[in-house]
N, C-alpha and C positions, 0 to 999 in steps of 0.2 A: 401266565404265559411264559415268564422267565424260567419257570420250573421245567417246561418242555424244551426250551432252548438249551438249558443245562444238559438234558438227556441227549439231545442231538449232538451237542458239542462233545460230550463224553464219548459217544460212539465214534465220532470223527477222530478224536484224540487217540482212542484205542486202535482205530484203523491205521492211523499214520505212524504211531509210536510203538504200538504193542504194549505188552505188560512187562515193565522193567523188572529185572531180577535184582533184588536188593534186600538186605536184612531189615531195612526200614519200610518195606512194603506193608501196607495196612493188614493184608491177609496174613503175612508172616508174623506180624506183631500179635494178631489175634491168636494165631497158632502157638506162639510163645506163651501167651497168657494161659491158654488151655493146658499146655504141657506143665506149666508151673503149678496150676491148681490141681492137676491130676497127681503130681508128685506129693502134694500136701495132703490130698484127700483119699486117694485110692489105696486100699490095702487088700492083698490077696486073702488075708485071714478073716476079713469082715464077713458077716452073714449076708445072704442075698438081699434082705430088706435094708440093711445098712448100706450096702453098695448102691442100691437104687436111690436111697435118700442122699448119700454123698454125691452121686452123679447129678441129682437134682439141684443140690447146692452149687455145684460147678456151673450148671446151665444157668441158674438164676444170676450168679455173679457175672458171668460173661455177657449175658443179655443186658444187665444193668449198665455195665461198663461200655458196651458198644452203643447203646442208646444215648448215654451221657456224652460220649465222644462225638457222636453224630450231631447231637443238639448243640454242643459247644462250637463245632465247626460252623453250623448254620448261624448261630448268634454272632460269632466273631466275624464271619464273612459278610453278614448283613450290615455290620457297622462300617464297612469300607465304603467310602463316598462314591467310588466308581462302580457303576452297574456292570460294566464289562469285566472288571476285576472280580467282582462277586461271582459272575457267571463262570469265569475261567477257573477259579479256585474250587467251586462246587463241582464243576465238570471234571476237573482233574481228579478229585477224590472219587467221584462216581466211576470214572474210567478204570480205577483200581478194583472196583466191585464187579466189573463185567469182563468177559474174556473171549469175544468173538475172534479177534486177531490171533491170539495164542492157540485157540482150538482149531481154527482154520489152517494156520501154518503147520501145526503138528500133523494134522490129517493129510494135508497136501504133500508134506515130505514123505509120508508113508506111501502115498499114491505114486510119487516119482520113483521110489525105491522098488515098488512092485513092477512098475513099467520098465525098469531097467534090469529086471530079474535079480535084484539084490535081496533075495528072500531072507537071508540071515540077518542083515541089518534091519530089514523091515520088521522082523520078529522082535528085535531088540527095541526098536523105536516104539512099536505098539505096546510093548511092555511098560513103557513110561506113562501111558495114558489109560491103561486098563489094569484091573486087579487080578486077572486070571493068569495062569501059566501060558507062556507064549513060545517057548523054545521049540515046540514040535508042530506049530501051526503051519498049514499049507497056505498058499497064496489067497485062496478064497476065504479061508478062516481069518486071515489077517485083515482082509477087506471087510469081512463081516464085523469083526471086533471094532474096527475103525468107524464104520457106519453107525453101529450101535452107540459108540461113545459120543460121536458128534450129535446124534439124535437126542440122547438123554441129557447131555451137557448143555444143549441149547436151553433146556429148562432152567437148571440151577446155575449155569454160568452166564446166562444172558437175560432171558425173559423174566425170571423171578426177581432178580435185583432191580430191573427196570420197572417191573410191576409195583414193587414196594416203594420205590422212589416216587412213582407217579401218585401213590396214595398217601405217602407220608414223608417225602423228602429224604435227605441224607440220613437222618436217624433210623428210619425203617430200612433203608438200603443197607446200611452198615450192620444193623441188627440181623437182617436176613443172611448176610455173608457170614456173620458170626455163627448163626444157627447151622448153616450149611457146612462150615468148617468143623464145628463140633461133631456133626454127623460123620464127616469124612475121617476124623481122628478117633472117634469113640464108638461109632454106631456099628460095631461088628458083632456078629452072632457067634462069638467064640467064648471060650472059658474066661478069658481075661476081661472082656467088655460086655458080656451078655446082660448082666444086671447093671453095672456101672454106667453103661452107655444107653440104657433103655430110654430114658427121658429125652436125651439128645436126639435119638433116632425118631422117636414119636413126634417131637416138635418139628423136626425137619419134614416129616411126612405131612404134617398139618400145614406147614408154611408153603409147601409146594403143591398142595391140593388144587387150588384154583389155577395157578400159573401153568401146571402140567396140562390141564384140560384146555386152557387158553392157547398153549403152544400147539396142541394138536390141531385146533381150528386155524391157527396161523399157518401151519404147514399145509393145510388143505388150500388156504388162500394162496400160499406161495406156489403150490402145485398148479393152480389155475394160471397164475402169472407166467410160470416157467413152461407151460404147456405139457405138464406131466400128467399122470393118471390120477386126477383129483377124485374121481368117482371111486376108484379102488382104494384111495387113501382114506376116504370116509368110511367105506365098507370095512376095511381092515381095522380101523380105529374102533368101530362098533363091535366087531367080532372078536378081536384079539387083545385089546388093551388090558382087559381084566385078567388075562392069563399070566401077566408078568408078576413075579414075586413081590415087587414093590407096588404099592397102591397107586403110584404116579408114573413110574418109568415106562410102562407099557403104552401110554398115550402117545408119547413122542415116537417110540420105536415102531409101533404098529402102523402109525400114520405114514412115516417115512418109508417103511417097507412097502406099503400099498402104493405110494406115489411112484416109487422106483421099480415096482413090479418084481420085487425080490423077496426072499424069505430070510428073516433074521431069527435068532435063537438057535437052540441045538445044544450039543454037548460042550461044556466048558470044564476045564480042570483048574482046581485051586489047591496049591501045595500038593499036587500029585493025585488028588482025589476028584473023581468025576462028579459033575453036577449037571443035570439036564435042565435047560432053560426052555420053556414052552415056545413053540414056533410062533412067529409073527409074520403074517403075509403068506403069499404063495410064490413058489419058485418059477414064475413065468419067464424070468431071465436068470442066466447063470451069474452068480455073484463074481464080480471082477473089480479091478482097480478103478475103472471108470465110475463105478457107483459111489466111490468116495467123493469124487468131484460133485456128483449129484446131491449128496448129502450136504456138502459145503454150500452149494448154491441154495439149497432149501433153507439152511441155517441163516445165511445172510439175508435172503429175501424175506423170511419170516421176521427177522429182527427189524429190518427197514419198514416192513408193513406194520409192525407193532408201534414203531415210533410215529409213523404217519397217523395211525388211529388215535393214539393218546394225544398227539398235537391237535388233531381235529376235535377231540372230545373236550379238551381243556381250553 
């Protein structure tokens, strides 16, 4: 039972305090470890096989360290006589592993910029949370990029770490965050990381497989609660989720697109080069800033729904 209390308190801490920007933030420390190991291991002159092997060594080392740190925190906190102190320490660490407040605040800021016709700054802000080129996006494309990011990041920024915490406590929650951070830093399909980051990318796909599909179902439940188009959300999930280039990303995006009656996907530009992303959903409504708020509401409702479900189950 205390495990689930920790999850709820972690969500409340994140909602109240947000994600502090600090060089001592656990995710920053994980990133520093990844960067250090990359400097030691990666060489441009290595053969493809050697790059894959060295990338695997990095993944193994980071995973072992993250599990060890999580286990150490569990053991040390369990030795504290006060149950309330145990719960607070674990919840504080878990709050660093999730990011609903940060995600919601970033998306809401873009919404306000679009509503006040500040397109130039909205393009700049959305460029902080997406990987595509944003300098030439129109208002609808900025809204689309934001909705897509909120949808997809609900999986790896919220539901996945909570899912792994529910089944394995802090060690698995920190382990998942390490896996996701490695994918963010190394999982690129470019010349530099195509081979070296392969294992990191594949492990992240595996880690998100169940949470992504669970998130889609949570979005459908959230659509029912929010009186959105839950039937269309289910329909678009079944029809369009597999079209996404990621084995997991389409489940969140297609379901949110269906719930909001909009179409996501389309042409994106990366470093000036066009890449077409398969469409998700139908354009029954014209994409606009208000749909960003709809995505935020779906994100928060799905999160609270998941917390209620795991509390009931445990």
